[in-house]
Each structure stands twice: as structure tokens, then as C-alpha cells.
N, C-alpha and C positions, 0 to 999 in steps of 0.2 A: 526263603522259607518262612512261612507264617504258621504260628501255633495258635490253634483255637480249640477250646474244650479238650485240651490234652493231646490233640492230634496235629501232626505236622502236615501242612499243605504247601506244595511247591507253587510259587507264583509264576515263574516262567518268564521268558524274555518279552512276552507281549502282555504282561499283566495277569495272565492265567485266570484263576477264579477269584481274584481279589474282590471284585465287585459284590459277589454273593457273600463273601466272608464279612464284609463291613456294611452290608445292606441295611442293618437296623439302625445305622447312624447316617442320616441324610447327607451331612457335610462330608463325611468320609466316603460315602458312595459317589459323590460328585468328583472327588479327587481320584477315586479308583477308575471311574469312567474316563477322565482326562488322561490318566496313566495309560490305560489300554489304547486309547486313540493315538497318543503321542508316540508310544513305543511301536505301534503298528505302522506308523509313518516313518519314524526315525531310524529304526534298525535296518529295514530294507534300503532306505535312501542312503544311509551311511555305507552299507556294504556294496551297493551298486556304484557309488562314487569311488570307493577305494579300488574296486575291481577295474573301473575305468582308468584310474591313474596307473595301475599296474600294467594294464594292456597297453596304454600309451607309452609307458617307459620300455616295456619288454619287447613288444611286437612291432609297433609302428615307429616310423622314423620320418623326419622332415616336418613340414607344417601340419600335416594331418595328425601326427603324434602329439604335437604341442596343443592342438585344438582338443584332442581327446583327453589329454592330461588336464587341461584347463576346465573342461566340462566336468570331468571326474572330480576335480578338487572342489569346484563349486557345489556339486551334488553332495559330496561327502560333508561339506560344510553345513549343508542344510540338515544333515543328520543330527544336529544338536537337539532335535526333538527327543531323541532317546535319553539324553541326560535330563531333560525336563520331565520326561515320563517317569524316570526313576525317582525324582524328587516328589512327584505327585503320589507315587506308591508309598513312600515313607510318610508323607503327610496324611494319607488315608489311614495308615496303621496307627499313627500317633493320635489323630483326631478320634478314631474309634476307641483306642485304649483310654484316652482322657475322658471320654463320655461314659465309660463303664463305671460300675460301682468300685469304690476304693476298698481293696481287700487287705490293706495294711492294718495292723493292729493300732488301736488308739494309743497315743503317747501317754506315758505314765506321768501324772502331775507331780 
């Protein structure tokens, strides 16, 4: 969930509308774009790999099952993109917030 101008905006598993929320800060927009791309690749890849492992264990037997389990495990391993995508989302929000005006009161001398 991202809060901007007092309204809460869901980001979603694929980065949602994060790019438009941080568009006024170019460095943050770059991270938001990477977030969207990596989540769009990572989440389906991970889910497909896990499904392959489950099918290999539950349905298939013998050498074919082991091949499906192996391919599924390798595919799920490539799903690390989704972890990197989440990191880019956090970076985008932090960079955007750091670039904004400081709304804290000045310290008392």
C-alpha cells in the first residue's frame, strides 16, 4: 500500500501503479519500472516452477517425474526476480520520499 496526498493506493503483485505515483522523481521512476518488470517475470516463473515440482511429486513417477521435479525446481529458482522486484519497489518509494520537501519542523536551537 502506498499513501500519496492522503489517499492509499494498492501497489499489487506486479508493481501496480507505482510508476505513476513516483513519476516526478526520475530515479524513483527507474526503480518503479524495474520493479514492474522483475515482478512480471518473477512471480509467474516462481509459481510455474512450484506447480511443476508439485506435479512431479504428486502425479508422475519414475524418471519422467524426476525430470519434471528438476525442471520445476530450476524454474522456481529463477523466480528470485520477484524478490528483487520488491526491493526495487521499496527503493522507488524511499528515493521518492527522500527527494520530497522535508515537512518536519525545524529543530529548536
